[in-house]
PDB file of N, H, CA, C and O in Angstrom:
ATOM      1  N   MET A   1      82.967 128.726 130.236  1.00  0.00           N
ATOM      2  CA  MET A   1      82.561 127.507 129.306  1.00  0.00           C
ATOM      3  C   MET A   1      81.831 128.312 128.228  1.00  0.00           C
ATOM      4  O   MET A   1      82.460 128.944 127.379  1.00  0.00           O
ATOM      5  N   LEU A   2      80.721 128.284 128.266  1.00  0.00           N
ATOM      6  H   LEU A   2      80.210 127.771 128.956  1.00  0.00           H
ATOM      7  CA  LEU A   2      79.829 129.062 127.442  1.00  0.00           C
ATOM      8  C   LEU A   2      80.339 130.178 126.558  1.00  0.00           C
ATOM      9  O   LEU A   2      79.870 130.266 125.423  1.00  0.00           O
ATOM     10  N   SER A   3      81.421 131.197 127.043  1.00  0.00           N
ATOM     11  H   SER A   3      81.802 131.126 127.965  1.00  0.00           H
ATOM     12  CA  SER A   3      81.745 131.801 126.429  1.00  0.00           C
ATOM     13  C   SER A   3      82.731 131.771 125.626  1.00  0.00           C
ATOM     14  O   SER A   3      82.805 132.374 124.556  1.00  0.00           O
ATOM     15  N   TRP A   4      83.850 130.790 126.299  1.00  0.00           N
ATOM     16  H   TRP A   4      83.790 130.300 127.169  1.00  0.00           H
ATOM     17  CA  TRP A   4      84.305 130.305 125.097  1.00  0.00           C
ATOM     18  C   TRP A   4      83.736 129.502 123.775  1.00  0.00           C
ATOM     19  O   TRP A   4      84.112 129.615 122.608  1.00  0.00           O
ATOM     20  N   ILE A   5      82.742 128.680 124.312  1.00  0.00           N
ATOM     21  H   ILE A   5      82.437 128.588 125.260  1.00  0.00           H
ATOM     22  CA  ILE A   5      82.307 128.341 123.350  1.00  0.00           C
ATOM     23  C   ILE A   5      81.891 129.295 121.650  1.00  0.00           C
ATOM     24  O   ILE A   5      82.087 129.195 120.439  1.00  0.00           O
ATOM     25  N   SER A   6      81.107 130.334 122.829  1.00  0.00           N
ATOM     26  H   SER A   6      80.948 130.416 123.813  1.00  0.00           H
ATOM     27  CA  SER A   6      80.424 131.432 121.511  1.00  0.00           C
ATOM     28  C   SER A   6      81.591 132.220 121.173  1.00  0.00           C
ATOM     29  O   SER A   6      81.310 133.088 120.348  1.00  0.00           O
ATOM     30  N   ALA A   7      82.686 132.213 121.495  1.00  0.00           N
ATOM     31  H   ALA A   7      82.915 131.507 122.166  1.00  0.00           H
ATOM     32  CA  ALA A   7      83.988 132.858 121.205  1.00  0.00           C
ATOM     33  C   ALA A   7      84.621 132.080 120.147  1.00  0.00           C
ATOM     34  O   ALA A   7      85.036 132.586 119.104  1.00  0.00           O
ATOM     35  N   ASN A   8      84.700 130.643 120.480  1.00  0.00           N
ATOM     36  H   ASN A   8      84.363 130.232 121.327  1.00  0.00           H
ATOM     37  CA  ASN A   8      85.584 130.089 119.018  1.00  0.00           C
ATOM     38  C   ASN A   8      84.660 129.230 118.289  1.00  0.00           C
ATOM     39  O   ASN A   8      84.974 128.096 117.925  1.00  0.00           O
ATOM     40  N   ILE A   9      82.680 130.155 117.914  1.00  0.00           N
ATOM     41  H   ILE A   9      82.425 131.075 118.210  1.00  0.00           H
ATOM     42  CA  ILE A   9      82.364 128.583 117.159  1.00  0.00           C
ATOM     43  C   ILE A   9      82.495 128.398 115.858  1.00  0.00           C
ATOM     44  O   ILE A   9      81.956 127.508 115.201  1.00  0.00           O
ATOM     45  N   GLY A  10      83.655 129.754 115.236  1.00  0.00           N
ATOM     46  H   GLY A  10      84.092 130.477 115.770  1.00  0.00           H
ATOM     47  CA  GLY A  10      83.408 129.103 113.653  1.00  0.00           C
ATOM     48  C   GLY A  10      84.970 128.014 113.577  1.00  0.00           C
ATOM     49  O   GLY A  10      85.201 127.045 112.853  1.00  0.00           O
ATOM     50  N   SER A  11      85.748 128.614 114.548  1.00  0.00           N
ATOM     51  H   SER A  11      85.561 129.401 115.136  1.00  0.00           H
ATOM     52  CA  SER A  11      86.794 127.180 114.638  1.00  0.00           C
ATOM     53  C   SER A  11      86.095 125.461 114.644  1.00  0.00           C
ATOM     54  O   SER A  11      86.262 124.432 113.989  1.00  0.00           O
ATOM     55  N   ILE A  12      85.120 125.979 115.978  1.00  0.00           N
ATOM     56  H   ILE A  12      84.985 126.815 116.511  1.00  0.00           H
ATOM     57  CA  ILE A  12      84.681 124.261 116.225  1.00  0.00           C
ATOM     58  C   ILE A  12      83.937 124.221 115.177  1.00  0.00           C
ATOM     59  O   ILE A  12      83.575 123.050 115.294  1.00  0.00           O
ATOM     60  N   ILE A  13      83.312 124.664 114.036  1.00  0.00           N
ATOM     61  H   ILE A  13      83.606 125.615 113.940  1.00  0.00           H
ATOM     62  CA  ILE A  13      82.208 124.122 113.085  1.00  0.00           C
ATOM     63  C   ILE A  13      82.942 123.742 112.224  1.00  0.00           C
ATOM     64  O   ILE A  13      82.521 122.883 111.449  1.00  0.00           O
ATOM     65  N   ILE A  14      84.632 124.397 112.042  1.00  0.00           N
ATOM     66  H   ILE A  14      84.974 125.095 112.671  1.00  0.00           H
ATOM     67  CA  ILE A  14      85.454 124.065 111.047  1.00  0.00           C
ATOM     68  C   ILE A  14      86.126 122.988 110.776  1.00  0.00           C
ATOM     69  O   ILE A  14      86.422 122.339 109.773  1.00  0.00           O
ATOM     70  N   CYS A  15      86.412 122.913 112.612  1.00  0.00           N
ATOM     71  H   CYS A  15      86.171 123.440 113.428  1.00  0.00           H
ATOM     72  CA  CYS A  15      87.054 121.379 112.591  1.00  0.00           C
ATOM     73  C   CYS A  15      86.078 120.121 112.509  1.00  0.00           C
ATOM     74  O   CYS A  15      86.496 119.059 112.048  1.00  0.00           O
ATOM     75  N   LEU A  16      84.532 120.287 113.049  1.00  0.00           N
ATOM     76  H   LEU A  16      84.193 121.150 113.424  1.00  0.00           H
ATOM     77  CA  LEU A  16      83.880 119.398 112.937  1.00  0.00           C
ATOM     78  C   LEU A  16      83.650 118.924 111.573  1.00  0.00           C
ATOM     79  O   LEU A  16      83.820 117.740 111.281  1.00  0.00           O
ATOM     80  N   VAL A  17      83.205 119.953 110.582  1.00  0.00           N
ATOM     81  H   VAL A  17      83.066 120.914 110.819  1.00  0.00           H
ATOM     82  CA  VAL A  17      83.333 119.855 109.374  1.00  0.00           C
ATOM     83  C   VAL A  17      84.654 118.899 108.354  1.00  0.00           C
ATOM     84  O   VAL A  17      84.388 118.004 107.552  1.00  0.00           O
ATOM     85  N   LEU A  18      86.039 119.413 108.689  1.00  0.00           N
ATOM     86  H   LEU A  18      86.255 120.140 109.341  1.00  0.00           H
ATOM     87  CA  LEU A  18      87.035 119.091 108.555  1.00  0.00           C
ATOM     88  C   LEU A  18      86.750 117.430 109.325  1.00  0.00           C
ATOM     89  O   LEU A  18      86.103 116.693 108.581  1.00  0.00           O
ATOM     90  N   ALA A  19      87.012 117.018 110.212  1.00  0.00           N
ATOM     91  H   ALA A  19      87.537 117.617 110.816  1.00  0.00           H
ATOM     92  CA  ALA A  19      86.577 115.777 111.069  1.00  0.00           C
ATOM     93  C   ALA A  19      85.750 114.539 110.064  1.00  0.00           C
ATOM     94  O   ALA A  19      85.927 113.340 109.850  1.00  0.00           O
ATOM     95  N   ALA A  20      85.033 115.308 109.731  1.00  0.00           N
ATOM     96  H   ALA A  20      84.889 116.283 109.904  1.00  0.00           H
ATOM     97  CA  ALA A  20      83.392 114.806 109.082  1.00  0.00           C
ATOM     98  C   ALA A  20      84.366 114.030 107.377  1.00  0.00           C
ATOM     99  O   ALA A  20      84.543 112.951 106.812  1.00  0.00           O
ATOM    100  N   ILE A  21      84.641 115.182 107.268  1.00  0.00           N
ATOM    101  H   ILE A  21      84.497 116.058 107.727  1.00  0.00           H
ATOM    102  CA  ILE A  21      85.517 114.341 105.738  1.00  0.00           C
ATOM    103  C   ILE A  21      86.743 114.151 105.750  1.00  0.00           C
ATOM    104  O   ILE A  21      87.507 114.481 104.843  1.00  0.00           O
ATOM    105  N   VAL A  22      87.133 113.449 107.065  1.00  0.00           N
ATOM    106  H   VAL A  22      86.513 113.181 107.803  1.00  0.00           H
ATOM    107  CA  VAL A  22      88.399 112.511 107.304  1.00  0.00           C
ATOM    108  C   VAL A  22      87.754 111.801 107.418  1.00  0.00           C
ATOM    109  O   VAL A  22      88.067 111.025 106.515  1.00  0.00           O
ATOM    110  N   VAL A  23      86.296 111.053 108.324  1.00  0.00           N
ATOM    111  H   VAL A  23      86.043 111.684 109.058  1.00  0.00           H
ATOM    112  CA  VAL A  23      85.712 110.106 108.682  1.00  0.00           C
ATOM    113  C   VAL A  23      85.384 109.896 107.467  1.00  0.00           C
ATOM    114  O   VAL A  23      85.820 108.763 107.264  1.00  0.00           O
ATOM    115  N   GLY A  24      84.799 110.322 106.332  1.00  0.00           N
ATOM    116  H   GLY A  24      84.445 111.243 106.496  1.00  0.00           H
ATOM    117  CA  GLY A  24      83.997 109.608 105.372  1.00  0.00           C
ATOM    118  C   GLY A  24      85.007 108.996 104.522  1.00  0.00           C
ATOM    119  O   GLY A  24      84.818 107.942 103.915  1.00  0.00           O
ATOM    120  N   ILE A  25      86.182 109.734 104.487  1.00  0.00           N
ATOM    121  H   ILE A  25      86.336 110.589 104.981  1.00  0.00           H
ATOM    122  CA  ILE A  25      87.273 109.180 103.663  1.00  0.00           C
ATOM    123  C   ILE A  25      87.863 107.943 103.434  1.00  0.00           C
ATOM    124  O   ILE A  25      88.286 107.266 102.497  1.00  0.00           O
ATOM    125  N   VAL A  26      87.683 107.883 105.094  1.00  0.00           N
ATOM    126  H   VAL A  26      87.340 108.432 105.856  1.00  0.00           H
ATOM    127  CA  VAL A  26      88.444 106.673 105.606  1.00  0.00           C
ATOM    128  C   VAL A  26      87.228 105.256 104.950  1.00  0.00           C
ATOM    129  O   VAL A  26      87.473 104.282 104.238  1.00  0.00           O
ATOM    130  N   PHE A  27      85.984 105.712 105.556  1.00  0.00           N
ATOM    131  H   PHE A  27      85.785 106.503 106.134  1.00  0.00           H
ATOM    132  CA  PHE A  27      84.869 104.878 105.526  1.00  0.00           C
ATOM    133  C   PHE A  27      85.343 104.219 104.188  1.00  0.00           C
ATOM    134  O   PHE A  27      85.915 103.137 104.056  1.00  0.00           O
ATOM    135  N   VAL A  28      85.046 104.947 103.411  1.00  0.00           N
ATOM    136  H   VAL A  28      84.581 105.826 103.518  1.00  0.00           H
ATOM    137  CA  VAL A  28      85.398 105.545 101.868  1.00  0.00           C
ATOM    138  C   VAL A  28      86.555 104.099 101.642  1.00  0.00           C
ATOM    139  O   VAL A  28      86.148 102.968 101.378  1.00  0.00           O
ATOM    140  N   LEU A  29      87.740 104.395 101.782  1.00  0.00           N
ATOM    141  H   LEU A  29      88.071 105.314 101.996  1.00  0.00           H
ATOM    142  CA  LEU A  29      88.858 103.167 101.677  1.00  0.00           C
ATOM    143  C   LEU A  29      88.493 102.088 102.213  1.00  0.00           C
ATOM    144  O   LEU A  29      88.968 101.089 101.673  1.00  0.00           O
ATOM    145  N   LYS A  30      87.921 101.938 102.954  1.00  0.00           N
ATOM    146  H   LYS A  30      87.536 102.750 103.393  1.00  0.00           H
ATOM    147  CA  LYS A  30      87.722 101.048 103.776  1.00  0.00           C
ATOM    148  C   LYS A  30      86.642 100.125 103.055  1.00  0.00           C
ATOM    149  O   LYS A  30      87.058  99.011 102.737  1.00  0.00           O
ATOM    150  N   LYS A  31      85.398 100.406 102.771  1.00  0.00           N
ATOM    151  H   LYS A  31      85.061 101.311 103.030  1.00  0.00           H
ATOM    152  CA  LYS A  31      84.596  99.392 101.934  1.00  0.00           C
ATOM    153  C   LYS A  31      85.348  99.217 100.459  1.00  0.00           C
ATOM    154  O   LYS A  31      85.337  98.070 100.012  1.00  0.00           O
ATOM    155  N   ASP A  32      85.982 100.214  99.682  1.00  0.00           N
ATOM    156  H   ASP A  32      85.991 101.146 100.045  1.00  0.00           H
ATOM    157  CA  ASP A  32      86.616  99.990  98.765  1.00  0.00           C
ATOM    158  C   ASP A  32      87.891  98.889  98.574  1.00  0.00           C
ATOM    159  O   ASP A  32      88.082  98.124  97.628  1.00  0.00           O
ATOM    160  N   LYS A  33      88.524  99.037  99.541  1.00  0.00           N
ATOM    161  H   LYS A  33      88.368  99.658 100.309  1.00  0.00           H
ATOM    162  CA  LYS A  33      89.386  97.097 100.500  1.00  0.00           C
ATOM    163  C   LYS A  33      88.695  96.581 100.337  1.00  0.00           C
ATOM    164  O   LYS A  33      88.615  95.963  99.275  1.00  0.00           O
ATOM    165  N   LYS A  34      87.737  96.508 101.313  1.00  0.00           N
ATOM    166  H   LYS A  34      87.802  97.010 102.176  1.00  0.00           H
ATOM    167  CA  LYS A  34      87.093  95.273 101.342  1.00  0.00           C
ATOM    168  C   LYS A  34      86.399  94.727 100.070  1.00  0.00           C
ATOM    169  O   LYS A  34      86.262  93.507  99.982  1.00  0.00           O
ATOM    170  N   LYS A  35      85.842  95.724  98.840  1.00  0.00           N
ATOM    171  H   LYS A  35      85.954  96.715  98.911  1.00  0.00           H
ATOM    172  CA  LYS A  35      85.692  95.238  97.599  1.00  0.00           C
ATOM    173  C   LYS A  35      86.797  94.464  96.484  1.00  0.00           C
ATOM    174  O   LYS A  35      86.636  93.623  95.599  1.00  0.00           O
ATOM    175  N   GLY A  36      87.876  95.139  96.964  1.00  0.00           N
ATOM    176  H   GLY A  36      88.007  95.822  97.683  1.00  0.00           H
ATOM    177  CA  GLY A  36      89.117  94.356  96.308  1.00  0.00           C
ATOM    178  C   GLY A  36      89.933  96.082  95.354  1.00  0.00           C
ATOM    179  O   GLY A  36      90.972  96.496  94.840  1.00  0.00           O
ATOM    180  N   LYS A  37      88.702  96.431  95.634  1.00  0.00           N
ATOM    181  H   LYS A  37      87.858  96.095  96.051  1.00  0.00           H
ATOM    182  CA  LYS A  37      89.602  98.029  94.894  1.00  0.00           C
ATOM    183  C   LYS A  37      90.968  98.899  95.428  1.00  0.00           C
ATOM    184  O   LYS A  37      91.037  99.212  96.617  1.00  0.00           O
ATOM    185  N   SER A  38      91.721  99.157  94.762  1.00  0.00           N
ATOM    186  H   SER A  38      91.665  98.903  93.796  1.00  0.00           H
ATOM    187  CA  SER A  38      92.256  99.939  94.960  1.00  0.00           C
ATOM    188  C   SER A  38      92.773 101.031  94.520  1.00  0.00           C
ATOM    189  O   SER A  38      92.505 101.240  93.336  1.00  0.00           O
ATOM    190  N   ALA A  39      93.669 102.118  95.225  1.00  0.00           N
ATOM    191  H   ALA A  39      93.886 101.949  96.187  1.00  0.00           H
ATOM    192  CA  ALA A  39      93.861 103.404  95.063  1.00  0.00           C
ATOM    193  C   ALA A  39      95.478 103.740  93.667  1.00  0.00           C
ATOM    194  O   ALA A  39      95.990 104.732  93.148  1.00  0.00           O
ATOM    195  N   CYS A  40      95.635 102.638  93.631  1.00  0.00           N
ATOM    196  H   CYS A  40      95.219 101.832  94.052  1.00  0.00           H
ATOM    197  CA  CYS A  40      96.631 102.524  92.405  1.00  0.00           C
ATOM    198  C   CYS A  40      96.185 102.582  91.462  1.00  0.00           C
ATOM    199  O   CYS A  40      95.149 102.054  91.059  1.00  0.00           O
ATOM    200  N   GLY A  41      96.998 103.328  90.882  1.00  0.00           N
ATOM    201  H   GLY A  41      97.840 103.758  91.210  1.00  0.00           H
ATOM    202  CA  GLY A  41      97.375 104.303  89.484  1.00  0.00           C
ATOM    203  C   GLY A  41      97.414 103.042  88.325  1.00  0.00           C
ATOM    204  O   GLY A  41      96.968 103.169  87.185  1.00  0.00           O
ATOM    205  N   GLY A  42      97.989 101.908  88.817  1.00  0.00           N
ATOM    206  H   GLY A  42      98.351 101.805  89.743  1.00  0.00           H
ATOM    207  CA  GLY A  42      98.599 100.544  87.429  1.00  0.00           C
ATOM    208  C   GLY A  42      99.392 100.706  86.651  1.00  0.00           C
ATOM    209  O   GLY A  42      99.647 100.160  85.578  1.00  0.00           O
ATOM    210  N   SER A  43      99.902 101.656  87.317  1.00  0.00           N
ATOM    211  H   SER A  43      99.695 102.099  88.189  1.00  0.00           H
ATOM    212  CA  SER A  43     101.739 102.477  86.515  1.00  0.00           C
ATOM    213  C   SER A  43     102.373 101.318  87.382  1.00  0.00           C
ATOM    214  O   SER A  43     101.708 101.426  88.412  1.00  0.00           O
ATOM    215  N   CYS A  44     103.246 100.285  87.591  1.00  0.00           N
ATOM    216  H   CYS A  44     103.786 100.197  86.754  1.00  0.00           H
ATOM    217  CA  CYS A  44     103.683  99.860  88.499  1.00  0.00           C
ATOM    218  C   CYS A  44     105.987 100.212  87.907  1.00  0.00           C
ATOM    219  O   CYS A  44     107.141  99.937  88.236  1.00  0.00           O
ATOM    220  N   CYS A  45     105.485 100.660  87.308  1.00  0.00           N
ATOM    221  H   CYS A  45     104.547 100.883  87.041  1.00  0.00           H
ATOM    222  CA  CYS A  45     106.927 100.392  86.539  1.00  0.00           C
ATOM    223  C   CYS A  45     107.475 101.589  87.197  1.00  0.00           C
ATOM    224  O   CYS A  45     108.701 101.590  87.079  1.00  0.00           O
ATOM    225  N   HIS A  46     107.118 102.413  87.719  1.00  0.00           N
ATOM    226  H   HIS A  46     106.122 102.412  87.815  1.00  0.00           H
ATOM    227  CA  HIS A  46     107.145 103.734  87.861  1.00  0.00           C
ATOM    228  C   HIS A  46     107.133 103.995  89.728  1.00  0.00           C
ATOM    229  O   HIS A  46     107.354 105.016  90.378  1.00  0.00           O
ATOM    230  N   CYS A  47     106.774 102.582  90.168  1.00  0.00           N
ATOM    231  H   CYS A  47     106.595 101.752  89.639  1.00  0.00           H
ATOM    232  CA  CYS A  47     106.211 102.675  91.769  1.00  0.00           C
ATOM    233  C   CYS A  47     107.452 101.742  92.632  1.00  0.00           C
ATOM    234  O   CYS A  47     108.009 100.746  92.169  1.00  0.00           O
ATOM    235  N   PRO A  48     107.672 102.267  93.799  1.00  0.00           N
ATOM    236  CA  PRO A  48     108.750 102.017  94.769  1.00  0.00           C
ATOM    237  C   PRO A  48     108.356 101.017  95.296  1.00  0.00           C
ATOM    238  O   PRO A  48     108.921 100.693  96.340  1.00  0.00           O
ATOM    239  N   MET A  49     107.296 100.196  94.799  1.00  0.00           N
ATOM    240  H   MET A  49     106.836 100.459  93.951  1.00  0.00           H
ATOM    241  CA  MET A  49     106.352  98.753  95.572  1.00  0.00           C
ATOM    242  C   MET A  49     106.435  97.928  94.766  1.00  0.00           C
ATOM    243  O   MET A  49     106.060  96.766  94.918  1.00  0.00           O
ATOM    244  N   GLU A  50     106.961  98.414  93.734  1.00  0.00           N
ATOM    245  H   GLU A  50     107.266  99.358  93.611  1.00  0.00           H
ATOM    246  CA  GLU A  50     107.320  97.330  92.221  1.00  0.00           C
ATOM    247  C   GLU A  50     107.220  95.972  92.693  1.00  0.00           C
ATOM    248  O   GLU A  50     107.912  95.378  93.520  1.00  0.00           O
ATOM    249  N   GLY A  51     106.108  95.544  91.930  1.00  0.00           N
ATOM    250  H   GLY A  51     105.546  96.026  91.258  1.00  0.00           H
ATOM    251  CA  GLY A  51     105.968  93.717  92.251  1.00  0.00           C
ATOM    252  C   GLY A  51     105.959  93.119  93.829  1.00  0.00           C
ATOM    253  O   GLY A  51     106.232  91.924  93.950  1.00  0.00           O
ATOM    254  N   LYS A  52     105.601  94.041  95.261  1.00  0.00           N
ATOM    255  H   LYS A  52     105.378  95.011  95.162  1.00  0.00           H
ATOM    256  CA  LYS A  52     105.137  93.873  96.301  1.00  0.00           C
ATOM    257  C   LYS A  52     103.316  94.356  96.256  1.00  0.00           C
ATOM    258  O   LYS A  52     102.543  93.998  97.145  1.00  0.00           O
ATOM    259  N   CYS A  53     103.012  94.952  95.416  1.00  0.00           N
ATOM    260  H   CYS A  53     103.639  95.243  94.693  1.00  0.00           H
ATOM    261  CA  CYS A  53     101.448  94.712  95.587  1.00  0.00           C
ATOM    262  C   CYS A  53     100.568  94.009  94.389  1.00  0.00           C
ATOM    263  O   CYS A  53     101.108  93.559  93.378  1.00  0.00           O
ATOM    264  N   HIS A  54      99.389  93.974  94.579  1.00  0.00           N
ATOM    265  H   HIS A  54      98.950  94.340  95.400  1.00  0.00           H
ATOM    266  CA  HIS A  54      98.900  93.098  93.488  1.00  0.00           C
ATOM    267  C   HIS A  54      99.103  91.574  93.316  1.00  0.00           C
ATOM    268  O   HIS A  54      99.204  90.827  92.344  1.00  0.00           O
ATOM    269  N   GLY A  55      99.126  91.388  94.944  1.00  0.00           N
ATOM    270  H   GLY A  55      99.044  91.995  95.735  1.00  0.00           H
ATOM    271  CA  GLY A  55      99.377  89.957  94.808  1.00  0.00           C
ATOM    272  C   GLY A  55     100.500  89.286  93.778  1.00  0.00           C
ATOM    273  O   GLY A  55     100.560  88.173  93.257  1.00  0.00           O
ATOM    274  N   GLY A  56     101.587  90.762  93.700  1.00  0.00           N
ATOM    275  H   GLY A  56     101.537  91.667  94.124  1.00  0.00           H
ATOM    276  CA  GLY A  56     102.940  89.789  92.318  1.00  0.00           C
ATOM    277  C   GLY A  56     102.279  89.609  91.159  1.00  0.00           C
ATOM    278  O   GLY A  56     102.687  88.624  90.543  1.00  0.00           O
ATOM    279  N   GLN A  57     101.197  90.347  90.511  1.00  0.00           N
ATOM    280  H   GLN A  57     100.866  91.148  91.011  1.00  0.00           H
ATOM    281  CA  GLN A  57     100.539  90.588  89.539  1.00  0.00           C
ATOM    282  C   GLN A  57     101.973  91.287  88.440  1.00  0.00           C
ATOM    283  O   GLN A  57     102.513  90.861  87.420  1.00  0.00           O
ATOM    284  N   ALA A  58     102.171  92.518  89.283  1.00  0.00           N
ATOM    285  H   ALA A  58     101.732  92.864  90.112  1.00  0.00           H
ATOM    286  CA  ALA A  58     103.199  93.663  88.289  1.00  0.00           C
ATOM    287  C   ALA A  58     104.286  92.818  88.316  1.00  0.00           C
ATOM    288  O   ALA A  58     104.694  92.962  87.163  1.00  0.00           O
ATOM    289  N   ALA A  59     105.197  91.866  88.954  1.00  0.00           N
ATOM    290  H   ALA A  59     104.866  91.749  89.890  1.00  0.00           H
ATOM    291  CA  ALA A  59     106.183  90.923  88.600  1.00  0.00           C
ATOM    292  C   ALA A  59     105.608  89.907  87.404  1.00  0.00           C
ATOM    293  O   ALA A  59     106.373  89.711  86.460  1.00  0.00           O
ATOM    294  N   GLU A  60     104.701  89.451  87.393  1.00  0.00           N
ATOM    295  H   GLU A  60     104.079  89.611  88.160  1.00  0.00           H
ATOM    296  CA  GLU A  60     104.470  88.169  85.982  1.00  0.00           C
ATOM    297  C   GLU A  60     104.324  89.068  84.969  1.00  0.00           C
ATOM    298  O   GLU A  60     104.922  88.616  83.993  1.00  0.00           O
ATOM    299  N   LYS A  61     103.578  90.634  84.600  1.00  0.00           N
ATOM    300  H   LYS A  61     103.092  91.002  85.394  1.00  0.00           H
ATOM    301  CA  LYS A  61     103.368  91.592  83.877  1.00  0.00           C
ATOM    302  C   LYS A  61     104.533  91.787  82.599  1.00  0.00           C
ATOM    303  O   LYS A  61     104.426  92.719  81.802  1.00  0.00           O
TER     304      LYS A  61
END
């Protein structure tokens, strides 16, 4: 087992770093959602979800 870990330490470190980045992104997105922020650019006229997000505000504009 130890020889496998030492042979693959580079891949293991890269995977751990990528996993930490993904967890950080998910954490920030959840925090922003609780604050009411959105990743939306605000240009709803070209969005396939036009009128279905922002509580219907896009359809009222």
